[in-house]
KOLTI-545514 format. One line per 2 residues: number of its first residue (from 1); their letters; for each residue x, y, z of C-alpha. Coordinates in steps of 0.5 Angstrom, whole numbers, padded with zeros to 4 digits. Layout:
residues N
NUM) a) X/Y/Z ~ ...
//
This chain:
residues 111
1) ma) 0130/0330/0156 ~ 0133/0323/0157
3) sl) 0126/0320/0159 ~ 0123/0323/0152
5) ag) 0128/0320/0148 ~ 0125/0313/0148
7) rg) 0118/0316/0147 ~ 0120/0317/0139
9) fv) 0123/0324/0141 ~ 0130/0326/0138
11) sg) 0135/0329/0142 ~ 0135/0337/0141
13) tl) 0128/0337/0140 ~ 0122/0339/0144
15) ps) 0116/0336/0145 ~ 0109/0340/0144
17) da) 0105/0342/0151 ~ 0100/0337/0149
19) tv) 0105/0331/0149 ~ 0108/0334/0156
21) aa) 0101/0334/0159 ~ 0100/0327/0156
23) id) 0106/0324/0159 ~ 0105/0328/0166
25) ta) 0098/0325/0167 ~ 0100/0318/0165
27) ap) 0105/0318/0171 ~ 0102/0313/0176
29) dp) 0099/0316/0183 ~ 0104/0315/0188
31) ss) 0099/0313/0193 ~ 0096/0308/0188
33) lp) 0103/0304/0188 ~ 0104/0298/0193
35) tp) 0108/0299/0199 ~ 0114/0295/0200
37) pt) 0114/0290/0205 ~ 0116/0292/0212
39) mt) 0122/0289/0216 ~ 0121/0285/0222
41) rl) 0125/0286/0228 ~ 0130/0280/0227
43) qs) 0131/0282/0219 ~ 0133/0289/0222
45) rl) 0138/0287/0227 ~ 0141/0282/0222
47) lv) 0141/0288/0217 ~ 0145/0292/0222
49) an) 0150/0287/0224 ~ 0151/0285/0217
51) tq) 0153/0293/0216 ~ 0157/0293/0222
53) vs) 0161/0287/0220 ~ 0162/0289/0213
55) ls) 0164/0296/0215 ~ 0169/0295/0220
57) pp) 0175/0291/0220 ~ 0177/0286/0225
59) dr) 0181/0287/0231 ~ 0184/0280/0232
61) ad) 0184/0274/0228 ~ 0180/0270/0231
63) fl) 0176/0267/0225 ~ 0177/0260/0224
65) ha) 0176/0257/0216 ~ 0171/0251/0216
67) cl) 0177/0247/0213 ~ 0182/0249/0219
69) cq) 0176/0246/0223 ~ 0175/0240/0219
71) vg) 0183/0238/0219 ~ 0185/0241/0225
73) lp) 0193/0243/0227 ~ 0198/0240/0231
75) rk) 0197/0242/0239 ~ 0204/0240/0241
77) qt) 0211/0241/0238 ~ 0212/0235/0233
79) ds) 0219/0232/0231 ~ 0217/0232/0224
81) rt) 0219/0238/0220 ~ 0212/0237/0216
83) fe) 0205/0236/0219 ~ 0200/0233/0214
85) rh) 0192/0232/0215 ~ 0186/0230/0210
87) sg) 0179/0230/0211 ~ 0175/0228/0205
89) hi) 0177/0233/0199 ~ 0180/0238/0204
91) sv) 0188/0237/0206 ~ 0193/0241/0210
93) ll) 0200/0241/0209 ~ 0205/0245/0214
95) ea) 0212/0246/0213 ~ 0217/0248/0219
97) gk) 0220/0255/0217 ~ 0227/0258/0219
99) lw) 0228/0265/0223 ~ 0234/0269/0222
101) ng) 0237/0270/0229 ~ 0242/0276/0226
103) se) 0248/0271/0224 ~ 0244/0265/0221
105) wv) 0238/0261/0220 ~ 0235/0257/0225
107) dq) 0230/0251/0224 ~ 0224/0252/0228
109) pl) 0219/0247/0230 ~ 0212/0245/0229
111) p) 0207/0249/0231
//
């Protein structure tokens, strides 16, 4: 009935048999419809890989964001409590933190 509502039928009224026959014959023959394009082997592999990545959470954090790749992080312990890098419009500021050792907060170095 929902498909007939757009054809001038009021909800709750039934169309005549002739109208139903006309609507049924107006439907295209499925064999005359164009076939969808087939996927290449590469497209199929990309679709499978995309699905696997989307549905499974990562086991470890080995993803490097483009910003971190541009500015870099300190490789050795620094004397400073902060580390700042700029590359174009990208900027990173790291500040050393403290850890609770059970009785007091202890300053931690970078990195």
